[in-house]
C-alpha positions as CSV (number, residue, x, y, z in Angstrom):
1,M,39.9,64.4,35.6
2,K,43.1,64.9,37.3
3,P,43.9,67.6,39.0
4,L,46.6,70.3,38.2
5,V,48.9,71.2,41.2
6,V,50.1,75.0,40.8
7,K,53.0,76.2,43.2
8,I,52.8,80.1,43.7
9,G,56.1,81.5,45.1
10,G,56.6,84.0,47.5
11,S,58.4,86.1,45.3
12,I,55.6,86.8,43.0
13,L,52.9,87.5,45.5
14,G,51.2,90.9,45.3
15,K,52.5,91.5,41.9
16,N,50.5,90.1,39.5
17,D,46.5,89.8,40.0
18,T,45.8,87.8,37.0
19,T,47.2,84.6,39.0
20,F,44.1,84.8,41.2
21,E,41.7,85.4,38.1
22,D,43.0,82.4,36.2
23,L,42.6,80.0,39.0
24,V,38.8,81.3,39.4
25,T,38.7,80.7,35.2
26,L,39.9,77.2,35.6
27,Q,37.9,76.2,38.2
28,K,34.6,77.5,35.7
29,W,35.6,75.2,33.3
30,N,35.3,72.5,36.0
31,M,39.7,71.9,36.3
32,P,40.4,70.7,39.5
33,V,43.2,72.6,40.8
34,V,45.4,72.4,44.5
35,V,47.2,75.7,45.1
36,V,50.6,75.5,47.2
37,H,52.1,78.7,48.0
38,G,55.2,80.0,49.8
39,G,55.5,83.5,51.0
40,A,59.4,84.0,52.0
41,R,59.3,87.9,51.7
42,V,56.7,88.1,54.3
43,V,58.0,86.0,56.6
44,N,61.3,87.9,56.1
45,D,59.8,91.1,56.2
46,W,58.4,90.0,59.7
47,L,61.2,88.3,60.9
48,M,63.0,91.8,60.1
49,R,60.5,93.6,62.1
50,L,60.9,91.0,65.3
51,N,64.7,91.2,65.3
52,I,65.1,87.8,64.4
53,P,68.0,87.0,62.0
54,T,67.6,84.5,59.3
55,S,70.0,82.4,56.7
56,F,69.5,79.7,54.1
57,I,71.3,76.7,53.7
58,N,70.9,75.0,50.1
59,G,67.7,77.2,49.3
60,L,66.2,75.8,52.7
61,R,65.3,78.3,55.7
62,K,67.6,77.6,58.7
63,T,64.7,77.4,61.0
64,D,65.0,77.7,64.9
65,M,62.1,77.6,67.4
66,E,61.5,81.4,67.4
67,T,61.4,81.9,63.5
68,L,59.5,78.6,63.5
69,R,56.7,80.7,65.2
70,V,57.0,83.1,62.5
71,V,56.8,81.0,59.6
72,A,53.7,79.1,60.8
73,A,52.0,82.3,62.2
74,V,52.7,84.3,58.5
75,L,52.3,81.4,56.1
76,A,49.4,79.2,57.9
77,G,48.1,82.5,58.8
78,L,48.0,85.9,57.1
79,V,49.5,84.9,53.8
80,N,47.1,81.9,53.5
81,K,44.0,83.8,54.6
82,E,44.8,86.6,52.1
83,L,45.1,84.4,49.1
84,V,41.7,82.9,50.4
85,A,40.0,86.1,50.3
86,T,41.3,87.3,47.1
87,I,40.2,83.9,45.4
88,C,36.7,83.9,47.4
89,C,36.2,88.0,46.1
90,L,37.1,86.7,42.3
91,G,34.1,84.6,43.1
92,G,36.2,81.2,43.6
93,K,35.3,78.5,45.8
94,V,38.4,77.9,48.2
95,V,39.4,76.5,51.1
96,G,42.8,77.9,53.1
97,L,44.6,74.8,54.5
98,S,48.3,74.0,55.9
99,G,50.0,70.6,55.9
100,V,48.8,70.0,59.5
101,D,45.4,69.8,58.6
102,G,43.5,66.4,58.7
103,I,47.3,64.8,58.7
104,M,47.8,66.2,55.3
105,I,51.6,66.1,55.7
106,E,54.3,64.2,58.1
107,A,57.8,65.2,57.8
108,K,61.2,64.5,59.4
109,N,63.4,66.6,60.8
110,K,66.2,65.0,59.2
111,T,68.9,67.6,58.9
112,P,69.9,69.2,62.2
113,E,71.8,72.3,61.2
114,L,68.7,73.1,59.5
115,G,66.4,73.5,62.7
116,Y,62.6,72.9,62.4
117,T,62.7,72.3,58.6
118,G,60.9,69.1,57.4
119,E,61.8,66.5,55.0
120,E,61.0,63.6,53.4
121,L,57.2,64.7,53.6
122,K,54.7,62.0,53.5
123,V,51.5,63.1,51.9
124,D,47.9,62.0,52.5
125,G,45.9,63.2,49.6
126,T,42.5,61.9,51.0
127,L,41.2,65.6,52.7
128,L,42.4,67.1,48.8
129,K,40.7,64.7,47.1
130,I,37.7,65.6,49.2
131,L,37.3,69.2,48.8
132,L,38.6,68.9,44.9
133,Q,35.6,66.2,44.4
134,S,33.1,68.6,46.4
135,G,34.3,71.7,43.8
136,Y,36.8,73.7,46.0
137,I,40.3,75.1,45.3
138,P,42.6,73.8,48.3
139,V,45.0,76.4,49.2
140,I,48.0,75.0,50.9
141,A,50.8,76.8,53.2
142,P,54.0,74.9,53.7
143,I,54.0,74.0,57.5
144,S,53.7,70.0,58.3
145,L,53.5,67.9,61.1
146,G,56.7,66.7,62.7
147,P,56.8,62.2,62.8
148,L,53.7,61.5,64.9
149,K,55.4,57.9,65.3
150,N,58.0,59.7,67.3
151,S,56.0,60.0,70.7
152,D,58.7,61.1,72.9
153,S,59.3,63.9,70.0
154,N,58.5,67.5,71.0
155,I,58.7,68.7,67.3
156,K,54.9,68.8,66.3
157,L,55.3,71.7,63.7
158,L,58.0,71.8,60.8
159,N,58.4,74.4,57.8
160,V,58.6,72.9,55.0
161,N,59.9,74.5,51.5
162,G,56.8,75.4,49.6
163,D,58.4,73.7,46.2
164,T,58.8,70.4,47.8
165,V,55.5,70.4,49.0
166,A,53.8,71.3,45.6
167,G,56.1,67.9,44.2
168,E,55.0,65.7,46.7
169,V,51.0,67.1,46.5
170,A,51.2,66.4,42.9
171,A,52.7,63.4,43.1
172,A,50.1,61.8,46.1
173,L,47.2,63.2,43.8
174,D,48.8,61.6,40.2
175,A,48.0,64.9,39.4
176,D,48.3,66.0,35.2
177,K,50.9,68.5,35.8
178,V,52.6,70.7,38.4
179,I,53.5,74.4,37.5
180,F,55.7,76.3,39.6
181,L,55.1,80.0,39.3
182,T,58.2,82.3,39.8
183,D,59.9,85.5,38.9
184,V,62.2,84.0,36.3
185,H,61.6,82.9,32.9
186,G,62.4,79.2,33.8
187,L,65.4,77.6,34.0
188,Y,68.8,78.8,32.2
189,D,72.0,76.8,31.3
190,G,75.5,78.1,31.9
191,S,75.4,80.8,29.1
192,K,72.3,82.0,31.0
193,K,70.2,80.9,27.9
194,L,66.6,79.9,28.4
195,I,66.3,76.0,28.2
196,S,62.7,75.2,27.0
197,K,62.9,71.3,27.9
198,L,64.9,68.9,30.2
199,S,65.0,65.1,31.0
200,M,65.2,64.0,34.2
201,D,68.7,62.9,33.9
202,E,69.7,66.3,32.7
203,A,67.8,68.1,35.4
204,K,69.8,65.9,37.9
205,N,73.3,67.3,36.1
206,M,71.9,71.0,36.6
207,I,72.2,70.2,40.7
208,T,75.4,68.3,40.8
209,S,77.0,70.4,38.1
210,G,76.2,73.8,40.0
211,V,74.4,75.2,37.3
212,A,71.5,75.4,39.5
213,V,72.2,76.8,42.8
214,G,69.8,78.3,45.5
215,G,66.1,78.1,45.4
216,M,66.6,76.8,42.1
217,V,67.8,73.4,43.2
218,A,64.4,73.2,45.6
219,K,62.2,73.6,42.4
220,I,64.5,71.0,40.3
221,E,64.3,68.4,43.2
222,A,60.1,69.0,43.7
223,C,59.9,68.4,39.7
224,L,61.9,65.1,40.1
225,A,59.9,64.0,43.0
226,A,56.4,64.8,41.5
227,L,58.0,63.0,38.2
228,A,57.2,59.9,40.2
229,K,53.8,59.9,39.3
230,V,53.1,63.1,37.5
231,P,53.9,63.0,33.3
232,V,55.1,66.8,33.3
233,T,56.0,69.6,35.2
234,R,56.7,73.3,34.4
235,I,58.8,76.0,35.5
236,I,57.5,79.5,34.2
237,D,57.0,83.5,34.9
238,G,54.5,83.7,37.2
239,R,54.7,87.7,36.5
240,V,53.4,87.2,32.8
241,S,49.6,88.1,32.2
242,H,47.3,85.4,32.3
243,A,50.2,83.0,32.8
244,L,48.3,80.1,34.0
245,L,45.6,80.2,30.8
246,N,48.4,80.7,28.4
247,E,49.9,77.3,30.0
248,M,46.3,75.4,29.4
249,E,46.8,76.6,25.6
250,D,50.3,75.7,25.6
251,K,51.6,79.3,24.5
252,G,53.5,80.1,27.6
253,E,57.3,80.1,27.7
254,G,59.6,78.7,30.8
255,T,60.9,75.2,31.1
256,T,59.6,71.7,30.9
257,I,60.9,69.1,33.2
258,A,59.6,65.6,31.8
259,R,60.0,61.7,32.1
């Protein structure tokens, strides 16, 4: 059975316990599931506590060295382990990881103005496949290795957008579907009307026309990356009770981007 990849946005963390209940239920149904999480709000909170300024460019965090240290500690540490502990307490079999573990994700430090932000991901799904075959839910924090071939580089860790990680992981695993859980009902057109379905070309046009902005650009780009190997992607409201189980029964609202 091909796996399901679920991206849990930082905007919904702590707002709806049914997401984790649903993950454990899917595991009991013997459905292989990989989770990728964000945590921007928690990161922002810690940056504020430490008086470290933060800014975004096209939905991606500008990451200097001090910010990177906080991002890595919060996402791969605090947020990841809290999610793993929650799933454990609900009876799930789960392992918490970052993209660094098992050399799972390498990225390039491509855009200088973004600082230590990783783009152009290279994903090795070997470790994830082993964990899935052993019955675990891998929960991945979006921290990657820098480019290993550049031996002269001091860049060991990079901050990667969680949506980007989810899309690339889904493609690497030939997933059945990737679902982005966020704090809106889906994608909206210029008239603020919910769009139920988009082709790849229509999704690209939402970016080029400027209808999609900020974090939604990253989500659409992640969907497009996943669609190289994945037949369908979904952007849905993760605040809805049992949103994931509704998806399995084709009951959920949201936006579908498909080949």
